[in-house]
C-alpha positions as CSV (number, residue, x, y, z in Angstrom):
1,M,14.8,89.4,33.7
2,L,16.2,88.2,37.0
3,H,19.3,86.1,36.7
4,N,22.5,84.9,38.3
5,G,20.7,82.3,40.5
6,P,19.0,82.5,43.9
7,V,20.3,84.8,46.6
8,Q,19.8,84.2,50.3
9,P,20.3,87.7,51.7
10,S,20.4,86.6,55.4
11,T,23.5,84.5,54.7
12,L,25.4,87.2,52.8
13,A,28.3,88.6,54.9
14,P,29.0,92.3,54.6
15,L,31.9,93.4,52.5
16,S,35.1,94.0,54.5
17,R,36.1,97.6,54.8
18,D,39.7,96.6,54.2
19,D,38.7,95.2,50.7
20,L,37.2,98.5,49.6
21,P,39.5,100.4,47.1
22,G,40.8,103.6,48.6
23,D,40.3,105.5,45.3
24,T,36.8,106.7,44.8
25,A,36.6,106.0,41.1
26,A,38.0,102.6,41.7
27,L,35.4,101.9,44.3
28,A,32.6,103.0,41.9
29,R,33.9,100.4,39.5
30,Y,34.3,97.8,42.2
31,L,30.7,98.1,43.4
32,I,29.3,97.1,40.0
33,G,28.1,93.6,40.5
34,K,28.1,93.8,44.3
35,L,24.9,93.4,46.3
36,M,22.8,95.9,48.3
37,V,21.0,94.1,51.1
38,R,18.1,95.6,53.0
39,A,16.6,94.0,56.2
40,F,12.9,94.6,56.7
41,P,10.8,93.5,59.7
42,D,9.4,90.6,57.7
43,G,12.5,89.6,55.7
44,F,15.2,90.7,53.4
45,A,15.6,92.3,49.9
46,A,18.7,92.2,47.8
47,A,19.7,93.8,44.5
48,R,22.7,93.8,42.3
49,I,24.3,97.2,41.7
50,V,24.5,97.9,38.0
51,E,25.3,101.7,37.9
52,T,27.3,104.1,40.1
53,E,28.9,107.5,39.9
54,A,32.0,108.9,41.7
55,Y,32.0,112.3,43.4
56,L,35.5,113.6,44.3
57,A,37.2,116.2,46.4
58,G,37.4,119.5,44.4
59,D,34.6,118.3,42.2
60,E,32.1,121.1,41.6
61,A,29.3,118.6,41.2
62,S,30.0,117.1,44.7
63,H,28.2,118.0,47.9
64,S,31.6,118.3,49.5
65,F,32.8,121.0,47.2
66,R,32.2,123.9,49.7
67,G,33.4,121.9,52.7
68,L,32.0,120.1,55.6
69,T,28.4,120.7,56.7
70,P,25.9,118.9,58.9
71,R,24.3,117.5,55.8
72,N,27.4,116.0,54.2
73,R,29.4,115.0,57.3
74,V,29.3,111.3,56.3
75,M,31.2,112.1,53.2
76,F,34.1,113.2,55.3
77,G,34.1,110.2,57.6
78,P,35.7,106.8,57.1
79,P,34.8,104.8,54.0
80,G,31.9,102.3,53.7
81,Y,29.1,104.3,55.4
82,A,25.8,105.4,53.9
83,Y,25.5,109.0,52.9
84,V,21.8,109.6,52.4
85,Y,20.4,112.9,51.2
86,L,17.1,114.3,50.0
87,N,17.5,115.3,46.3
88,Y,15.6,118.5,45.2
89,G,13.2,117.9,48.1
90,M,11.7,115.0,46.2
91,H,13.5,111.7,46.7
92,F,16.3,110.3,48.7
93,A,19.6,109.0,47.2
94,L,22.1,106.5,48.6
95,N,25.8,107.0,48.5
96,V,28.8,105.2,49.9
97,S,31.5,107.2,51.7
98,S,34.7,106.4,49.9
99,A,37.9,108.2,50.9
100,A,40.1,108.6,53.9
101,E,38.6,110.3,56.9
102,G,38.6,114.1,56.4
103,V,38.3,113.8,52.6
104,G,34.8,114.4,51.3
105,E,34.2,111.8,48.6
106,A,31.4,109.3,47.9
107,V,29.9,106.9,45.3
108,L,26.3,107.4,44.3
109,I,24.4,104.1,43.8
110,R,22.4,105.0,40.7
111,A,20.7,101.7,39.8
112,A,20.4,98.1,40.7
113,E,18.8,94.9,39.5
114,P,16.2,93.5,42.0
115,L,17.0,89.9,42.9
116,T,15.0,89.0,46.0
117,G,12.4,90.7,48.1
118,L,10.4,92.1,45.2
119,D,7.1,92.1,47.3
120,A,8.8,94.3,49.9
121,M,10.1,96.6,47.1
122,R,6.7,96.9,45.6
123,R,5.2,97.9,48.9
124,H,7.3,101.0,48.7
125,R,7.4,101.6,44.9
126,G,4.0,100.3,43.9
127,D,3.1,97.8,41.2
128,V,5.7,98.8,38.6
129,P,7.6,96.6,36.2
130,V,10.6,94.8,37.7
131,R,12.9,96.8,35.3
132,D,11.7,100.1,36.8
133,L,11.8,99.2,40.5
134,M,15.4,100.5,41.0
135,R,16.3,102.1,37.7
136,G,17.5,105.4,39.0
137,P,18.7,106.6,42.5
138,G,15.4,107.9,43.7
139,R,13.6,104.7,42.7
140,L,16.3,102.6,44.3
141,A,16.1,104.4,47.6
142,K,12.3,104.2,47.6
143,A,12.2,100.5,46.8
144,L,14.5,99.8,49.7
145,D,12.8,102.3,52.0
146,I,16.0,104.3,52.4
147,G,15.6,107.7,54.1
148,S,17.3,110.0,56.4
149,S,17.2,107.6,59.3
150,L,19.8,105.4,57.5
151,D,22.3,108.3,57.0
152,G,25.5,107.2,58.6
153,T,24.7,103.4,58.5
154,D,27.8,101.2,58.5
155,L,27.5,99.4,55.1
156,C,30.3,97.0,56.1
157,A,28.3,95.5,59.1
158,A,25.1,93.5,59.3
159,G,22.3,95.8,60.1
160,P,19.4,97.4,58.4
161,L,21.4,98.0,55.2
162,W,24.7,96.6,54.0
163,L,26.9,95.8,51.0
164,A,27.7,92.2,50.1
165,S,29.1,89.9,47.4
166,D,27.9,86.6,46.2
167,G,31.0,86.0,44.1
168,H,29.5,87.3,40.9
169,I,32.0,89.0,38.6
170,P,30.6,91.3,35.9
171,Q,31.6,90.5,32.4
172,D,31.9,94.0,31.1
173,F,31.2,97.5,32.3
174,G,31.0,100.9,30.6
175,V,32.2,104.4,31.5
176,S,30.6,107.7,30.7
177,V,30.0,111.2,32.0
178,R,27.7,111.6,34.9
179,I,23.9,112.2,34.6
180,G,21.9,115.3,35.6
181,I,24.7,117.6,36.6
182,S,25.8,120.9,35.0
183,R,29.2,121.4,36.8
184,D,32.3,119.3,36.0
185,A,29.9,117.4,33.7
186,H,32.8,116.3,31.4
187,R,34.4,113.9,33.9
188,P,34.1,110.2,33.0
189,L,33.0,109.1,36.5
190,R,29.8,107.1,35.8
191,F,30.2,103.3,35.7
192,F,27.6,100.8,34.5
193,L,27.0,97.2,33.6
194,K,26.9,97.0,29.8
195,G,23.8,95.4,28.4
196,S,21.8,95.6,31.7
197,P,18.2,96.6,31.2
198,F,18.2,97.9,34.8
199,V,20.7,100.7,34.1
200,S,19.3,104.2,34.0
201,G,20.1,107.1,31.8
202,P,19.9,107.8,28.0
203,A,20.6,105.0,25.6
204,A,23.4,107.2,23.9
205,L,25.4,107.1,27.2
206,N,24.8,103.4,27.7
207,R,26.2,102.4,24.3
208,C,29.5,104.0,25.0
209,P,32.6,101.8,24.6
């Protein structure tokens, strides 16, 4: 179920850092409907972000809760950079640094709808249904071949990975608690495109008002 018309990733200018909301929850909402563009040696892939989660300063579920470390340093840098980490030693996850320099906050990109470059995505994910290529943070990172080498990448500049917009405005998005955490699990900091089959998580959360 690909839609919204053709996308030419090579012509998509990166989002301006000045346009990124300074509030992390607002950025998580803002990124719904934006594009994640990945440059490969033989072309480009692009996907529309359909699900995000915000992680804030003082948030027990956040990697920044215990302070600055070599692992989470990008979270404490300026906004608009890729914070990539290995989750449970199994799969990588992509986040966007989101707050003022010195404040450890980020937005997790949880899921996206593949638009172009499906062959490249399947080289990394295997021959899976389109719906499952990027439905979850580990799948998304694997489909776009995102690993530790991309940690710290400027997502507001053309390069191996960047954020862009094709002018698409989401019609409706939902808000829920975050997925797969046990601390500060009550916070409504997960945002998703309502009705999208590419959103991850249980159906009960995705039906929320």
